[in-house]
N, C-alpha and C positions, 0 to 999 in steps of 0.2 A: 504494500500500500504506500502511496506517495504521501509522505508527511515530513515536516521539518522538526528539528530539535534545537532548542537554544542551549548553548554551551556555557556562555559567561557574558556578563556585562562589565565593562571595564572603563574607567576614566584614567587618562594619562596626561601628564604635563611634564615639561622638562625640569622643573625645579620643585616638584611636589611628590609625595609618596604615591606609588601606584595604588589605585583603589579598584578592587575587583571582587565579584561574587560569582562563584561557579554554580551551575545548575545541574541537578541529577536528571536521569532519564525518566524518572517517575515523579514523586513528590519532592519539591524543594520548599521548605518553610523558612521564611525570613521573618523573625519576630523580635519584639522589643518595644520600648516605650514610644510614644508619639514623637515626631520631629527628630527621627534618627535617619531619615533618608529613604524610608521604604517606598513612599509614594513617589519620591524623586526617581527611584530605580524603575518604577513602572513607566514613568514619563520618559526615561532614557531609553527603555526598550521600544516604546511607541515611536520615539524620535528616530531610532535607528531603523524602523520599519516604514519610514516615509513621513513621519510627523513633521509639522512645519517648524516647530521651535522647541527649545529646551529651556525650562524655567531657570532663571538666573538667581541662585541662592548664594549667600555669603561664603559657604563652604566650597563652592565651585571655583572660587578665585584661584588662578594658577593652572587649572586644568584646561587643556586646549583640544583634546581629541577624545571621542567616545569610540569604543570598540565593542562589537557584538559578534561572538562566535556562534556559528550556525552549522549544524550537521545536515547535509542535503539527503534526500531520499536514496541517492546512490551510495551513501556512506562517506562521501567526500566532505572534508572539513574546510570551511571557508571562514574568513573574517571580514566583516564590514567595518570600515572606519569612516568617521565623519567629524568635521570640526564642530565645536560646541555652538558656533554662531549659525550653523545650518549650511545650506547649499548641497552640492552633489556629494555622493558617497564614493568610497574606493573599495573595490572588491579584491581581496588577497586570496589566492588559491592555496592557503595554508593556515595553520593555527597560529595566529599572531596574538601575543598577549601584552605587548608594550611597544613603545616607540623608543627612539626615532625610527621611522620606516624607510629603510634603505632600499628595499625591493619595491619597485613601482607596481601598482595594481591596475585593475580595469576601472575606469570611471563610469559610474552609474548615476544618471539624473534621479533626483528625488521625485520628479513629476512623472506621472503615468503617461505613456505614449504607446498606443497599440501598434503604431507603424514602425517602431524602432525597438531593438533589443537592448539598447544602451541605457536602460533605466531600471531601477530597483524593482518596480512593480512587475514588469514583464519577466525579469529574471526569476523572481519568486513564483509567479504564476506558472511559468514553464516547468518548475520543479513539481508543481501539483497538477500538471496537465490541464490547466485552466486558461492558458494564454489566448485561446481563440474564443472564449466564452463571451456572450452578449447578454446584457440584462435590460429589462424594460424600464423606461423612464417616465412614461405617461400613459394615459388611458387610450390614446390613439394608436399605441403599439410601436412608437419610436423607440429604438434601442441604442445603447452605447456599449462600448467594450468594458468588460469587468476590470476593475482596478483592485490591486491587493488591499488598498485602503478600504474597499467595500467589505472586506472580510475582517480587518483588524478590530473593528469595534464589536465584533461577535466573539472575539477570543481574548482581548486585552481590556479588562474592566477596571478603570480607576475608581478611587474611593467615592468621588462625587457621583459618577455614573452608577456605581453599585447601589447607592441609596436613593437615587433620583426617582421621581414619580414617572418619568418618561418610560414607556414600555421597553423591554430589553432589546428587541430587534431593531430599534431605530434610535437616532441620536437626538431627535427633537428639532432638527432643522427642516422646515417645511419644503425647501427646495430640493432636498435629497430623500424625502420620505419614500417616494415611489421606488427609487433605486434601491434603498435599503431593504424594503420588503421583498423586492425582486432577488436581491442577494441572499436573503434568508430562504426564499423559495428555492433557489438554486441548490443550497445545501440540503434542504429537506427532500427534494425530488430528484436530485442528481441530473437535472436537465436545465439547460440555459434557455434563453428566449430567442435564439436564432431563428426558430421556426415561426415566430410571431410576424404577421404581415401588417405593416402600418397602413392605416386607412388613408384614403386620398385627402390631401390637405392637412394632414396631421402636423407636418413640419411648419407649414404656414401659420396654423393656429397657435402653435407653441411660440413661434417668433413674434406673432402679433401680440399675444399676451405679454411676452417679455418686453416688447417695445413699449407697450402701455405702462408697464411697471417702471421701466427706465425713465419715461417722461415724468411720471408722478414722483419718482424719487428725486429727480432734478428740481421739480417745483417745490417739493418739501424741503430740500436743502436750501433753496433760495429763501423760503419763508423762515426756516429755522435760523438762518444766518442773521436775519433781521431781528430775531427774538433773543439773540444771545445775551444781551445786557438788559433785557426787559424783565420786570418782575413777573411772577407767575400769574396765571389768569385770575385766581381767586383774589389775590392782593389787588390786581387792577380793578376788579369789580367793586371791592371795598372802597378803593380810592375814588372811583367814579360815583359811588353812592354818597360819600362824604362831600365830594365836589358839587354834586347836584343840590345837596342841602345848602351849601354855601351860596350857590348861584341863585337859589330861590329867594334869598334875602336881597339880591341886587337887581332882580329882573322885573320889578313891578312896572317900571316905566318903559321897558322894552319887550314886554311879553309877546306882542305880536311879531316882532322881528325874530325873537328867539324861536317861536313856533315855526316860522318860515325856515329858519336856519336848520332846525332839527329835521324838518322834512327834506331839506336839501342834502343834509348829511346822509339820510337814509337812501335818497336817490343816488347820491355819489357812491355809496357802498354797493348798491345794486349794479351800477354802471361798472365799477371796478371789478366786481365778480363776473359781469358779462365779458369784460376784456379778458379776464383770466380764462374763462370758459372757451372763448374764441381761440386763444393761444393753445390751450390744451387740445382742442379739436384739430387745429392746424398741424400740431405736432403728430397727432395720431394719423391724420390723413397723409402727411409726408412720409411717415414710416411705412404705411401700407402701400403707398404709390411706389416707393422704392422696391419693395418686395414683389408687388404685382408686376412691375416693369420687368424684373428679372424673369418672372414666369412667362410673360408675353414674349420676351426674346426667345425663351426656350421653345414655346409653341411655334414661332416662326422658323426656328432652326429645325424643329421636327418636320414641319411641312416641306422645307427645302430638301431635307434628307429623303423624305418619302417620295417626293417628285423625282429625285435623282434615281432612287431605287426602281421606281415604276418605269422610267425611260430606259434604264439599263435592261430591265426585264423584257421590254418590248423589242428592243434592238437585238437582244440575244435570240429571240424567236425569229426575227427577220433574217439574220445572217447565218443561221445554222440550219439549213434545210435538212430534212431527213427525219430521224427519230425526234419526237417532241421532247424539248428540254425539261418539261414540267411533269407530264403524265407518262412519258415513255412510249406513246403510241407510234407505230410505224407510219411512214408517209401515206401509205395506201389507206390506212385506217383513220386518218385525220379528216375532220369535216369542217367546212367553213361555217361560221356562226352568223347566219343571216339576220338573226334578231338584232345583233349589234352593228352590223354593217361592216365590221372589221373583225379580224381574228382577235379573240379575247381569251383570256386564261383566268383560272381561279386565282392565280397570283395577282393579276391586275385587279381583279375584283376585291381581293383582300386589302391591297394597297389603297384602292379608292375608298373602301370602307374606313380604313384607318385615317385617310386624309379628311374624310367627311367628319369623323369623330373629333379629330383635332381642331378642325375649323369651328365645329360647334362649341368646343371648349374655349377656343380663342374668342369666339363671339360673346359667350357668356362673360368671359373675363373683361372684354371690351366694355360691356354694359356696366360691369362692376366698377371699372376704372372711370367711366363717364360719371357714375354716381359719386365716386370719390372727388372728381373735379367739381361736381355740383356742390358737394358738401364743403369743399375747400373754398369755393367762391362765396358760398353763403357765410362761412365762418369769417372770411376776410371782410365781407361787407358788414357783418354784425360787429366785428372787432373795430372797424373804422368808425362805425356809428357810435359804439360805446366809448371809444377814445374821445370823439368829438363831444359827447355828452359829459365825460369826465372833465374835459377842459372848460366847457361852458359852465358846468356846476361849480368848478373851482373858482372861476372868475366871479360868479354870483356870490359865492361864499366870502370871497375877499371883500367885495363891496359891502355885504352885510356886516362883516366884522368892522369895517370902517365906520359904518352907520351906528353900530351899537356903542353908544356913550363914548364918543371919542375922548372925552375928558376923563373918563373913568379907567385909569390904567389897571386897577385891580380887577375890574370886570373883564377887560380884555385878556389879562393874564390867566384868569380862571377859564375863560373860553378856550384859550390856546391849549391849556393843560388838558381840558376835556377833549379837544380834538385829538391830541396825542394819545390819550387813553383809548378813545374810540378806535383810532387806527390800529393801536396795538391789539385791542380785543378783536378787531376784524381779522388781523393776522392769525390769531389763535383759532378763530372760527374757520378760516381758510385751511389752516393746518389740520384741523379736525376733519374737515370734509375730505381733504386729500388722503388722510390716513384711512378714513372709512372706505373711500373708493379703492385704495390699494388693498385693504383687507378683503373687500368683495372679490377682487381679482385673485387674491391668494386663496380664498375659500374655494374658488372654482378649480384650483389645482388639487385640492384635497380629494376631489372625486377620482383623480388618477390613482391615488393610493388605495381608495376603496375598490376600484376595479381590479387592481392587482391582488388585493387581499382576498377578494371573492374567488379569484382563480386558484387559490391554494388548494392542493389536493387533500380531500377530507381523510382519506386513508392514511396519508403521510402524517397529517396533523394528529390523528388518533394514535398512531404509533409513537409520535414524538411526545404526546401528552402522557402516554403510558410510561415512557422513559423518564419523563419529568416526575411523575408520581412515584415511580420506583426509586428514583434518587432521593426524593424528599422522605419517603418512607424509611429508607435506610438511615436517614439523618434524624429520625424520630419526630418528624413534623406531624402534628395532629391532623387526622382525617386526610392523610396524603392521597388516599385512593380517589378522592373526589376532585383533586386538582387537575385542571386541564388548560390547554392553550386556546384562547378564543381568537379566531381569525378576524372577526369583525372589528375588535378593538386592538388587535395585535398585542394582547396583554395576557398575563397569567391570571386565571380565575381560581382563587383559593378561599375557603371559608365563605363561599357565596358572595365574595366581593373581589374586585380587581386588585392586582398588586399595588396599583397607585393609591388605593384607599387605605392600605395598611401603614403601620408605623415604619420608620426607616430601618429598624432592625430586621423586621420581617421582609421588607423590600429587598434588603441586601441578601438575605438567605435565598429568597426566591430567584433573584438575579443570578446568584452563584449556581443554583440548581439548573437554571435555564442554560447557562454557559457550559457547564460540565455535561449536562444532559444532551445538548446539541452536539457537542464534540463526540460523545460516546455513541450517539445515534448514527453519526456519520462513519465512525470507525467500525461499528458493527456491520454496516452495509457497504463498506468499501467505497464510500462517497468521499470525494475530495474535501479535505479540511486541513488547515495549517498544521493540525496535530498537537498543538500546545494551547494551554489557556493560562492567563495570568489574572489573578484575583486579588484585589487590594481591599483588605478589611471586610471579608464576607460575614464575620461573626460579631465583631465588637468595634465600637467607634473611637474610644479614647482610653489611653492608659498613661498616667503621669510617670515621670522618671523615677527610678529607684527600684531595687530588686524586690522589695517587699510591698510595692505600691499595689493597692487593690485595682482590679479591672472593673469595667462597667459593661456587663453583658445585658443586652436588652431583656427586660423582664417578660416581654411577650413571647420570647423564644423558649422552647421546651428545655427542661433540665436534662443534661446529658448530651446536648446537641454537639458540643465541642468534641467529645470523644467519638461520637458516632460519625461526625463529619470527617475527621482525619482517618478513622478506621476504614470508612467506605472509599474515599478517594485513593487510598493506598491499595485496597484489595480489589476494587471493582472498576477502576478507571484505567483504560488501556493507553491513554496518551500521556503527555507531560503536563504537569500542573505545578505552577509556581504561585505560592500563597504569601502575601504580605499581611501580617496580623499582629495586633497588639497583645492578643491573648495567648498565653502559653498553653500547649496541649496538656490535657489532663491525664494522658497516658503516654508512655514512651513511644516514639515513632519506630517504624519498622527498620530493619537493617539496611534497606536500600534507599531510605529517605535521606535527604540532605537537610540538616538543621543548622541554620545560620542565626546566631543570637547577637543582637545589638543591646548595649547596656545603658548608653548615654551617661556613663560615668568614666571620667578620665582615669586611666590606670587600672580599670577593671574590665577585662575582656575586650571586645571590640566595641568602640564607642558608637559607630554607626557606619553607614555606607561610605561616607567621607569623613576624614578627621575633623574635629571641631575647629571652628574659625580661629585662626592665629597659631594653630599647632602644626599645620601641614608643612609649611615651609621650614620651621625650626626642626621638625623631625627629619626632614630630608637632609638638612645640613649636618645633623648629628650622624646620619648614616655615612 
């Protein structure tokens, strides 16, 4: 079976002690108090498997390179190295444990590219025979190539994700939810989405939605830039209420003018909104015209190509007398087609039919583009009219401001402040409307994930739910037999409520069971899986420093779960599992397990993954 095995994670620097932790083929437990670098180790592993960045902590000072040892399915040992600042990785075809690195290696980009082998994602996917896999990204059936990062979040679980209310199979990002469910489906069913046929116009629909969101995002950025130094909306409304009370004391003589001014301000706001709506409409029309123009060019190209093919086919029939080039009939058996007046062939008829179909599509597109031109013209006319109204209303407002008690500077000042407050509140209203519009577009993308979820194979889900229940039962989880995976919510249903509704301790245990259960499900069925899982704090959330410090086990978890958990993953899990935990095991680990203990006490055992701040350089100099 194709699977990977992690050998070690190492940090190296020219003037600091080498910091490394080796991993066993089965269970590796890294335990100790909080803030000893356990979560940093998880982040470092994720970083070496294509993560964007590595957290900068004080203890990291002086370390320049991260090394990750990996055993490939062929048994070959390789080492990946990467600078702590990020960027490309280097692949060494040997077991490298420290620098400096005299032997040059192969450079691998950290960014996935299915058209090149010179990137980490494709290198690792080839080891798992997944390099040609496609996964679905929307309801219309559009697909993208599988990236190794699409699998990482299913086998490397950080502490935050472990306790998060977000379902285990997804990350919580709406833009990638459909892809993530598709990747989960790939592991469950051992079948990618290469057979899915995209519906006509799917790509244009996705691009149109994306273009609309881009336009709204730009408008939102413009509005938010104007609100950077503006008080929040509630405070503005309070200020406006107090200001109105003050104005009431000064407006007895100018009440009529103020009423007119208030009406003008409302008209001005409506006109400004009309200008903004016209600009938004023009932006959308422009984006659509650009895309439809490309489609029209494609239709023209198709028609030219079809005409060329038809002409070539007719000429071929004219210049090659004898046996028919299309049906194989001998010359004596060929008959003149009087209905057409000329010799015709099925080939010509099919070409003519395709030309007619393409012309019809182009005609429909032309109508659509004409409608876009009409919309654009209407938007421009509306925009010009609204701009003219804004300018005229602005002039009238300035005249009114001059007429309102010219000698009363305090009143003019209050009115000016009120105008500023109203403009700021109008910006907040505009931002709220744009946000609501964007949310509506985003909600439309959620149907994509729903379609993919509905396509999950029920038999596979039942078998996976059985594996999940079996794992939880071995850990002593109450009523584990009723636990199942719900495809509609993409969440675990336990105790008649979804995982997201439980406390964080139970959420962590259920997520651990999902991750380990999914890996074992794949291993049992010879389905491609990275072969390893990394779990950060599946059982307990905090432990203060000190060898005798008490631990805080979630009270909602069953008594004995710690012993049952370690006993099960050693005896019944066939892959590699690396656990970062604050809690010490209640029973001795098996002889094949690797037990790494951090103390967070200087001079007592190993302090942590990295030496404490200030001691690393001194220790190196003493060596």
